[in-house]
C-alpha positions as CSV (number, residue, x, y, z in Angstrom):
1,M,31.1,-7.4,22.9
2,D,29.6,-10.5,21.0
3,T,31.1,-9.3,17.5
4,V,33.8,-7.2,16.0
5,L,33.8,-6.1,12.1
6,R,37.5,-5.5,11.4
7,D,39.0,-3.1,9.7
8,V,35.6,-2.6,7.5
9,T,35.2,0.8,5.6
10,V,31.9,2.2,7.0
11,V,29.5,4.0,4.9
12,D,27.6,5.5,7.7
13,G,24.5,6.4,5.9
14,T,24.7,10.1,6.2
15,G,26.1,10.7,2.9
16,S,29.3,11.7,4.6
17,P,32.6,10.5,2.9
18,A,33.8,6.6,4.4
19,Y,36.3,6.0,6.7
20,R,38.2,2.6,8.1
21,A,37.2,1.4,11.4
22,D,36.5,-1.7,13.8
23,V,32.8,-1.9,14.3
24,A,31.8,-3.5,17.6
25,L,28.6,-5.3,18.8
26,A,27.1,-6.1,21.7
27,G,23.2,-6.8,23.0
28,G,21.7,-6.3,19.3
29,R,23.1,-2.6,19.3
30,I,26.3,-0.7,18.0
31,A,28.7,-0.5,21.4
32,A,31.9,0.8,19.8
33,I,33.4,2.6,16.5
34,A,36.8,2.6,16.4
35,R,38.6,4.6,14.0
36,E,41.9,3.9,13.1
37,G,44.4,5.1,15.5
38,E,41.9,4.6,18.4
39,P,42.1,1.1,20.9
40,R,40.7,-1.9,19.0
41,P,37.8,-3.4,20.6
42,S,37.9,-7.5,21.3
43,A,34.9,-10.0,21.0
44,R,33.8,-13.7,20.9
45,E,33.7,-13.3,17.2
46,V,36.1,-11.4,15.0
47,V,34.8,-10.9,11.1
48,A,37.5,-9.5,8.6
49,G,36.1,-6.5,6.8
50,D,39.2,-5.9,4.9
51,G,37.7,-4.5,1.3
52,L,34.7,-5.0,2.7
53,V,32.2,-1.7,3.6
54,L,29.6,-2.2,6.0
55,C,26.5,0.3,5.9
56,P,23.4,0.3,7.9
57,G,20.4,-2.6,6.6
58,F,18.5,-1.5,3.3
59,I,14.7,-0.4,3.9
60,D,12.6,-1.5,1.3
61,M,10.0,1.2,1.4
62,H,7.5,-0.6,-1.1
63,A,7.4,-4.4,-0.7
64,H,4.5,-6.9,-1.0
65,S,6.1,-9.8,1.4
66,D,2.6,-9.6,3.6
67,L,2.3,-13.2,3.7
68,A,5.5,-14.4,2.4
69,L,6.9,-13.3,5.7
70,L,4.9,-15.9,7.3
71,R,5.2,-18.4,5.1
72,D,8.9,-18.7,4.7
73,P,11.2,-18.5,7.2
74,D,14.3,-18.3,4.7
75,H,13.1,-15.4,2.6
76,S,16.2,-15.0,1.0
77,A,15.0,-12.8,-1.8
78,K,14.9,-10.0,0.5
79,A,17.9,-11.4,3.2
80,A,20.4,-12.1,0.8
81,Q,19.6,-8.5,-0.6
82,G,20.9,-6.8,2.9
83,V,17.3,-6.0,3.4
84,T,16.5,-5.7,7.3
85,L,13.3,-3.8,7.0
86,E,10.4,-3.8,4.5
87,V,7.3,-1.7,4.6
88,I,4.2,-3.7,3.4
89,G,0.4,-2.9,3.6
90,Q,0.9,-1.2,0.1
91,D,-1.1,-0.3,-2.7
92,G,-4.2,0.0,-0.8
93,L,-4.8,-3.6,-0.3
94,S,-3.5,-5.6,2.5
95,Y,-4.9,-8.5,5.0
96,A,-6.0,-6.0,8.2
97,P,-8.4,-4.7,9.2
98,V,-10.5,-7.5,7.9
99,D,-13.8,-9.1,8.5
100,D,-14.6,-12.8,7.3
101,R,-16.0,-11.4,4.3
102,T,-13.3,-9.0,3.2
103,L,-10.8,-11.5,4.1
104,A,-11.9,-13.8,1.8
105,E,-12.4,-11.1,-1.1
106,L,-9.1,-10.2,-0.5
107,R,-7.4,-13.8,-0.7
108,T,-8.8,-13.6,-4.5
109,A,-8.6,-10.1,-5.2
110,I,-4.7,-10.2,-5.0
111,S,-3.7,-13.7,-5.2
112,G,-1.9,-12.5,-8.0
113,W,0.5,-10.8,-5.9
114,N,0.9,-13.2,-2.8
115,G,-1.1,-16.4,-3.4
116,D,-4.3,-17.3,-1.6
117,G,-2.5,-18.3,1.9
118,T,-3.6,-22.5,1.0
119,G,-0.4,-23.9,0.7
120,G,1.6,-24.9,-2.6
121,A,4.3,-23.6,-4.2
122,D,4.5,-20.3,-2.1
123,G,4.7,-22.8,1.2
124,P,2.5,-23.7,3.8
125,A,-1.0,-22.6,4.3
126,L,-1.6,-20.0,5.9
127,D,-4.7,-19.7,9.2
128,F,-5.0,-16.0,9.0
129,D,-6.0,-15.8,12.5
130,W,-5.9,-12.1,13.0
131,R,-8.8,-10.0,12.2
132,D,-7.1,-5.9,13.1
133,V,-3.6,-4.3,12.2
134,G,-2.6,-5.4,15.9
135,G,-3.4,-8.7,15.7
136,Y,-1.5,-9.0,12.0
137,L,1.5,-7.0,13.7
138,D,1.5,-9.4,16.7
139,R,1.6,-12.8,14.2
140,L,4.6,-11.1,12.1
141,D,6.0,-11.3,16.1
142,H,5.2,-14.9,16.6
143,G,6.4,-15.7,13.2
144,F,7.3,-19.5,12.5
145,D,7.1,-21.4,16.2
146,G,7.1,-18.2,18.2
147,R,10.7,-17.5,16.9
148,G,9.6,-14.6,14.5
149,I,10.3,-13.8,10.9
150,A,13.4,-13.3,8.6
151,V,13.6,-9.4,8.3
152,N,11.6,-6.5,10.0
153,A,8.5,-5.0,8.9
154,A,6.3,-2.0,9.1
155,Y,3.0,-1.7,7.8
156,L,0.6,0.8,6.4
157,V,-3.2,0.8,6.9
158,P,-4.1,-0.4,3.4
159,Q,-7.1,2.7,2.5
160,G,-8.5,0.2,0.0
161,T,-9.0,-2.4,2.2
162,V,-10.5,-0.4,4.6
163,R,-13.3,0.8,2.4
164,M,-14.1,-2.6,1.7
165,L,-14.9,-3.0,5.5
166,A,-16.6,0.4,5.1
167,V,-18.4,0.8,2.3
168,G,-17.9,-2.3,0.0
169,W,-17.0,-2.7,-3.5
170,A,-19.4,0.2,-4.7
171,D,-18.3,3.2,-6.7
172,R,-20.1,6.2,-5.2
173,P,-19.5,8.4,-2.4
174,A,-19.1,7.3,1.1
175,T,-21.6,8.2,3.7
176,A,-21.2,10.5,6.6
177,A,-21.3,7.4,9.1
178,E,-19.1,5.3,6.2
179,L,-16.5,7.7,6.6
180,D,-16.5,8.1,10.4
181,E,-16.0,4.6,10.1
182,M,-13.0,4.7,7.9
183,R,-11.6,7.1,10.0
184,R,-12.2,4.8,12.5
185,L,-10.4,2.2,10.9
186,V,-7.2,4.4,10.3
187,A,-7.2,5.9,13.8
188,E,-7.6,2.3,15.1
189,G,-4.5,1.0,13.0
190,L,-1.8,3.3,13.8
191,E,-2.7,3.3,17.2
192,Q,-1.9,-0.3,16.9
193,G,1.1,0.0,15.1
194,A,1.2,1.0,11.6
195,V,3.7,3.7,10.4
196,G,1.0,5.6,7.9
197,L,-1.6,4.8,5.1
198,S,-1.1,3.1,1.3
199,S,-3.7,3.8,-1.4
200,G,-3.7,2.0,-4.4
201,L,-5.7,4.3,-6.7
202,T,-5.8,2.2,-9.9
203,Y,-6.9,-0.8,-7.7
204,T,-10.9,-0.9,-6.8
205,P,-12.2,-0.5,-4.7
206,G,-9.6,1.7,-3.0
207,M,-9.8,4.3,-6.2
208,Y,-13.3,5.0,-6.0
209,A,-12.2,7.3,-3.0
210,S,-12.6,11.1,-3.6
211,D,-10.1,13.4,-2.9
212,A,-12.2,14.9,-0.1
213,E,-12.6,11.1,1.3
214,L,-8.9,11.3,1.3
215,T,-8.1,14.4,2.8
216,E,-10.2,13.0,5.5
217,L,-8.4,10.3,6.0
218,C,-4.9,11.6,5.5
219,R,-6.3,13.8,8.7
220,V,-6.0,10.8,10.7
221,V,-2.6,10.2,9.6
222,A,-1.7,13.6,10.3
223,R,-2.6,13.3,13.7
224,Y,-0.4,10.2,14.5
225,G,2.2,11.6,12.9
226,G,2.1,9.1,9.7
227,Y,2.2,9.3,6.2
228,Y,0.1,8.8,3.3
229,C,2.0,6.6,0.4
230,P,-0.5,6.7,-2.5
231,H,0.0,4.5,-5.7
232,H,-1.8,7.5,-7.6
233,R,-4.4,7.6,-10.3
234,S,-2.4,7.3,-13.1
235,Y,1.5,6.6,-14.1
236,G,0.6,6.9,-17.8
237,A,-1.8,9.4,-19.4
238,G,-2.2,12.2,-17.1
239,A,0.7,11.0,-14.7
240,L,1.6,14.3,-13.8
241,D,-1.8,15.6,-13.0
242,A,-2.3,12.5,-10.8
243,Y,0.8,13.5,-9.0
244,R,-0.4,17.0,-8.5
245,E,-3.5,15.5,-6.7
246,M,-1.7,13.5,-4.3
247,V,0.7,16.6,-3.4
248,A,-2.7,18.9,-2.8
249,V,-4.6,16.3,-0.8
250,A,-1.6,15.6,1.7
251,R,-1.4,20.0,1.8
252,E,-4.9,20.0,2.7
253,A,-4.6,17.5,5.1
254,G,-1.1,18.6,6.7
255,C,0.0,15.1,6.2
256,A,3.5,13.7,5.1
257,L,3.6,12.5,1.6
258,H,5.9,9.3,0.7
259,L,4.8,8.6,-3.6
260,A,5.1,4.9,-4.2
261,H,7.2,3.4,-6.9
262,A,7.0,7.1,-8.5
263,T,7.9,6.4,-12.0
264,M,6.8,8.0,-15.7
265,N,5.7,4.9,-17.5
266,F,4.3,4.8,-20.9
267,G,5.3,6.4,-24.4
268,V,3.4,9.6,-23.4
269,N,5.9,10.2,-20.7
270,R,9.0,9.5,-22.3
271,G,11.9,11.9,-21.0
272,R,9.2,13.9,-18.8
273,A,11.0,12.9,-15.4
274,P,12.5,16.7,-14.9
275,E,8.8,17.6,-15.1
276,L,7.6,15.8,-12.5
277,L,11.1,16.7,-10.2
278,A,10.4,19.9,-10.5
279,L,6.4,20.2,-9.4
280,L,7.7,18.4,-6.3
281,D,10.5,20.8,-6.2
282,R,8.1,23.5,-6.2
283,A,6.3,21.8,-3.4
284,L,9.5,21.3,-1.2
285,A,10.5,24.9,-1.6
286,E,6.4,25.7,-0.3
287,G,7.0,23.6,2.8
288,A,5.5,20.2,1.9
289,D,7.1,16.6,3.6
290,I,7.4,14.6,0.4
291,T,9.7,11.4,-0.2
292,L,9.7,8.9,-2.7
293,D,10.9,5.3,-3.9
294,S,11.7,3.7,-6.7
295,Y,12.9,0.6,-8.3
296,P,16.1,0.5,-10.7
297,Y,14.2,-1.3,-13.3
298,L,12.3,-0.2,-16.7
299,P,9.0,-2.9,-16.5
300,G,6.7,-2.5,-14.4
301,C,4.7,-5.5,-12.3
302,T,1.1,-6.1,-11.5
303,T,-2.0,-8.3,-11.8
304,L,-3.5,-8.9,-15.0
305,A,-6.6,-8.2,-13.7
306,A,-5.6,-4.5,-12.5
307,L,-5.8,-3.7,-16.2
308,L,-9.8,-3.9,-16.5
309,P,-11.5,-0.6,-16.1
310,S,-12.6,0.2,-12.9
311,W,-16.7,-0.3,-13.5
312,A,-16.0,-4.0,-14.5
313,T,-14.5,-4.7,-10.7
314,E,-17.2,-3.2,-9.0
315,G,-19.0,-5.2,-6.7
316,G,-15.8,-7.3,-6.1
317,P,-14.0,-10.8,-7.4
318,D,-17.6,-12.6,-8.4
319,A,-18.7,-9.9,-9.9
320,T,-16.1,-9.4,-12.2
321,L,-15.7,-12.9,-13.6
322,A,-19.2,-12.8,-13.9
323,R,-19.0,-9.6,-16.5
324,L,-15.9,-11.1,-17.9
325,R,-18.1,-14.3,-19.0
326,D,-20.9,-12.5,-19.9
327,D,-20.1,-11.9,-24.0
328,D,-21.8,-8.2,-24.1
329,C,-19.6,-7.5,-20.8
330,A,-16.3,-8.5,-22.5
331,E,-17.0,-6.5,-25.2
332,R,-17.4,-3.4,-23.4
333,I,-14.5,-4.4,-21.7
334,R,-12.5,-4.8,-24.1
335,R,-13.0,-1.5,-26.0
336,A,-12.3,-0.2,-22.5
337,M,-9.0,-1.4,-22.4
338,E,-7.7,-1.7,-26.3
339,E,-9.3,1.6,-27.5
340,E,-10.2,3.9,-24.8
341,G,-7.6,3.7,-22.5
342,S,-8.9,2.4,-19.3
343,D,-8.3,3.6,-15.4
344,G,-6.9,0.2,-14.6
345,C,-4.1,0.8,-17.5
346,H,-3.4,4.1,-16.2
347,G,-5.7,6.0,-19.6
348,V,-3.4,4.3,-22.3
349,P,-4.8,1.4,-24.5
350,V,-3.3,-1.8,-24.1
351,D,-0.4,-3.0,-25.9
352,W,-0.6,-6.8,-25.7
353,D,3.0,-6.9,-26.6
354,T,4.3,-5.4,-23.4
355,I,2.2,-7.4,-21.5
356,E,4.3,-10.5,-20.4
357,I,2.8,-13.5,-18.4
358,S,4.7,-13.8,-15.2
359,G,2.8,-15.9,-12.9
360,T,-0.6,-18.2,-12.5
361,G,-2.5,-19.3,-9.8
362,G,-2.2,-23.1,-11.3
363,S,0.0,-25.4,-13.3
364,A,-2.4,-25.4,-16.1
365,H,-1.5,-22.0,-17.6
366,A,2.2,-22.2,-16.5
367,G,3.4,-22.8,-20.2
368,H,2.5,-19.2,-20.8
369,I,4.5,-17.9,-18.4
370,G,7.7,-15.8,-19.8
371,R,5.4,-15.0,-23.0
372,T,3.4,-12.1,-23.7
373,V,-0.1,-12.0,-24.5
374,A,0.0,-11.0,-27.8
375,E,2.6,-14.1,-28.3
376,I,0.3,-16.7,-26.8
377,A,-2.2,-15.3,-28.6
378,R,-0.7,-15.6,-32.2
379,D,0.0,-19.1,-31.5
380,R,-3.9,-20.2,-30.5
381,G,-5.3,-18.3,-33.5
382,E,-7.3,-15.8,-31.4
383,A,-7.9,-12.0,-30.6
384,P,-5.2,-11.4,-28.0
385,F,-7.7,-9.5,-25.4
386,A,-9.9,-13.2,-25.7
387,T,-6.4,-14.6,-24.3
388,A,-6.3,-12.1,-21.6
389,R,-9.9,-12.8,-20.7
390,R,-9.5,-16.7,-20.8
391,L,-6.7,-16.3,-18.4
392,L,-8.7,-14.3,-16.5
393,V,-11.8,-16.1,-16.0
394,A,-9.3,-19.5,-15.8
395,D,-7.0,-18.5,-13.0
396,R,-9.6,-16.6,-11.1
397,L,-8.2,-13.0,-11.8
398,G,-5.0,-14.7,-10.4
399,P,-2.3,-14.0,-13.7
400,T,0.4,-11.9,-12.7
401,I,2.2,-9.9,-15.3
402,L,5.1,-7.5,-16.3
403,Q,4.3,-4.3,-17.9
404,H,7.2,-3.3,-20.4
405,V,6.5,0.1,-20.1
406,G,9.4,2.1,-18.3
407,H,12.2,4.5,-19.5
408,E,15.7,4.6,-18.4
409,E,16.2,8.2,-18.7
410,N,13.2,8.7,-16.3
411,V,14.3,6.3,-13.7
412,R,17.7,7.5,-13.8
413,A,16.6,11.2,-13.2
414,I,14.4,9.8,-10.5
415,M,16.9,8.0,-8.6
416,R,19.1,11.0,-8.3
417,H,16.8,13.6,-6.1
418,P,17.1,14.1,-3.0
419,A,13.8,12.8,-1.7
420,H,14.6,9.5,-3.1
421,T,14.4,6.1,-1.3
422,G,14.7,2.7,-2.7
423,G,11.5,0.2,-3.0
424,S,11.6,-3.1,-4.9
425,D,7.6,-3.3,-5.4
426,G,8.8,-7.1,-5.2
427,I,6.2,-9.3,-5.8
428,L,7.3,-12.7,-4.7
429,H,4.2,-14.7,-6.0
430,G,4.8,-17.1,-9.3
431,L,7.1,-18.7,-11.2
432,K,8.7,-15.9,-13.0
433,P,8.1,-12.9,-10.9
434,H,10.3,-9.5,-11.4
435,P,13.9,-9.6,-10.9
436,R,13.5,-6.3,-8.7
437,A,11.7,-8.7,-6.0
438,Y,15.3,-10.5,-5.5
439,G,17.8,-7.8,-6.9
440,T,16.3,-4.1,-6.5
441,F,19.2,-3.2,-3.7
442,P,22.7,-4.6,-5.3
443,H,21.4,-3.6,-8.4
444,Y,21.3,0.0,-7.5
445,L,25.1,-0.4,-5.9
446,G,26.6,-2.8,-8.9
447,R,24.8,-1.1,-12.0
448,Y,23.9,2.1,-10.7
449,V,26.9,3.0,-8.3
450,R,29.9,1.1,-9.9
451,E,29.3,0.6,-13.7
452,L,27.3,3.7,-14.5
453,G,28.1,6.3,-11.6
454,V,24.4,7.7,-11.5
455,L,25.2,8.0,-7.7
456,G,28.0,8.3,-5.3
457,L,28.5,5.2,-3.1
458,E,27.9,7.1,-0.2
459,E,24.9,9.1,-1.7
460,C,23.3,5.9,-2.7
461,V,23.7,4.2,0.5
462,A,21.8,7.2,2.3
463,H,19.3,6.8,-0.3
464,L,19.0,2.9,1.1
465,T,19.1,3.6,5.0
466,S,18.8,7.0,6.8
467,R,16.5,9.0,4.4
468,P,13.6,6.0,4.5
469,A,14.7,5.9,8.4
470,A,13.9,9.3,8.5
471,R,10.5,8.9,6.8
472,L,9.3,6.3,9.3
473,R,10.5,8.0,12.0
474,L,13.2,5.9,13.5
475,P,15.3,6.9,16.1
476,D,17.6,4.2,15.8
477,R,18.1,2.9,12.6
478,G,19.6,4.2,9.4
479,L,22.8,4.9,10.4
480,V,26.2,3.3,11.6
481,R,26.3,5.3,15.1
482,E,27.3,3.8,18.5
483,G,23.8,3.0,20.2
484,Y,22.1,2.3,17.0
485,R,20.4,-0.8,16.2
486,A,22.7,-3.8,14.7
487,D,20.9,-3.8,11.7
488,L,24.1,-3.8,9.2
489,V,25.4,-5.1,5.4
490,L,28.7,-6.3,4.6
491,F,29.3,-6.1,0.8
492,D,32.4,-5.9,-1.8
493,P,31.7,-2.7,-3.7
494,E,33.9,-4.4,-6.4
495,T,31.7,-7.7,-7.1
496,V,28.6,-6.5,-5.4
497,G,25.4,-7.0,-7.9
498,A,22.0,-8.7,-9.0
499,G,22.2,-12.0,-9.8
500,S,18.3,-11.6,-10.8
501,T,17.8,-11.3,-14.3
502,F,14.6,-11.6,-16.4
503,E,15.5,-15.0,-17.4
504,A,16.1,-16.4,-14.1
505,P,14.7,-14.2,-11.6
506,R,15.4,-15.9,-8.3
507,T,19.3,-15.6,-8.4
508,L,20.9,-14.5,-5.4
509,P,22.9,-11.4,-5.8
510,T,26.4,-11.1,-5.8
511,G,29.0,-9.5,-3.3
512,I,27.1,-9.5,-0.1
513,P,28.6,-11.8,2.7
514,H,27.1,-10.7,5.9
515,V,23.8,-9.5,6.8
516,F,23.0,-8.6,10.4
517,I,19.8,-8.5,12.2
518,D,19.7,-6.9,16.1
519,G,23.4,-8.0,16.1
520,R,23.0,-11.6,14.8
521,F,23.8,-12.9,11.4
522,V,21.1,-13.4,9.1
523,M,23.5,-14.2,6.1
524,K,27.4,-15.5,7.4
525,D,30.0,-16.1,4.1
526,G,27.1,-15.5,1.9
527,R,24.7,-18.3,3.2
528,R,21.3,-17.7,4.9
529,T,21.4,-19.0,8.1
530,D,18.6,-20.3,10.5
531,V,18.2,-17.1,12.4
532,L,14.9,-15.4,12.2
533,A,15.7,-12.0,14.2
534,G,12.8,-9.8,12.4
535,R,9.9,-8.5,14.1
536,S,7.0,-5.8,13.5
537,V,8.4,-2.2,13.7
538,R,5.9,-0.6,15.1
539,R,5.1,3.4,14.9
540,A,6.6,5.2,17.9
541,G,3.9,5.8,20.7
542,S,1.6,2.9,19.4
543,R,1.0,-0.1,21.8
544,G,4.0,-2.5,21.2
545,A,6.0,-0.2,20.0
546,G,10.0,-1.0,20.6
547,R,9.4,-4.0,21.8
548,R,11.6,-7.3,20.4
């Protein structure tokens, strides 16, 4: 054997009671599990596990590490949490499939999520030497100097990017030819290894798609055994209707559904999580295949530009900036945001006291980070919208925000649901990112298991491991079982917790000494090793599936 984990408490991911055992690893797999009283395996290296829990590696079902994986070989933000697999390509916007035009547009449009790839504080400049999904996944496999990436990654075809390629940024129905092209692009992405399709239906241009258009694309996903992962049309006013809409689209298409960062936010939804869960329970009882993910925090995180009304962003980033510079258009935008409730802000009028700047594209506005738009405006003696407008124009739509609109009772209710999985929705870009990027998984274990008892340990581990593995249809991940991949976490249940806070969001967690990917130490004695064992995890049956 390569390694034996001696006298560990195994929480195997099934939800079954924990048990004591020695677990032996060889060739990147779990080679043997010897329970108490059985012959003990030997190995070249023995890790003392007394007092530690061994569980499968955590699967982050909603990640925004699309560029971070390529420019940051350390990636301790996720590795130190025990994350061994991330699902990227989220919210309908990512970097494949693209052409030269759409790549340039995307690098501006979602620079608040990922930076623009030109180098600087986020890491080295990227060459963007791919154009299709297969090329991007190959680039992940190559990683740094041919050695791979920090953790494994699965990819969703981003529906907004697909629409950008086929239709552009216009707010209109797709023609028959354009719909055929979108179907082709989705099928090609799935054939090349994507595990499903994502949407961002409060982000342009994906939000311009009708339900009929989404249904047709989901029919393609269903044929390949993938799943649809929508950021739906509202998490605020009309949130329940937006959830119903996605359930109906998936049902009509015969497609599995995974609801992204399933929350009920803003004042209009305080205490209404039970209504959402009842809606989902009815659909599940009728035979729907539904899962969801959430993060264990109250604020959300997105870009400041995301709050704009969709008509203001039609035509792409340059057209958006031109409207913001025009005084008459800017006043229309202000009314939509502050008085009417723009679709970009989920139908709820913006409360600038809840909008905190968490990142900017350069140092010129770094002094605003950690402060709300309302605070900045008061100090400058200007209206809050004037402050927001100035930042958007000066930073070319780049500012990232925390949006303080969540409710604890909703967060707890949703995480208890049997269809629930964990997703950080972690944006790593910016000087003051949301702490969920560095703390989601240990926060579940420390805060919601040990301190509050909202979930039992075995149940919580199942939420974070086997349930997402089942959604991704991974036959050899998500459980501590002989023959399964040795993607594993050893943690101390008495000390595990998120080190990240809103004041110090990049602080690493406590109580997670060892993390393995492919049987190799990614974290050892609480320190990041130089191992790059991560690769793309491709849809079963696709080109390149199963390779290491």
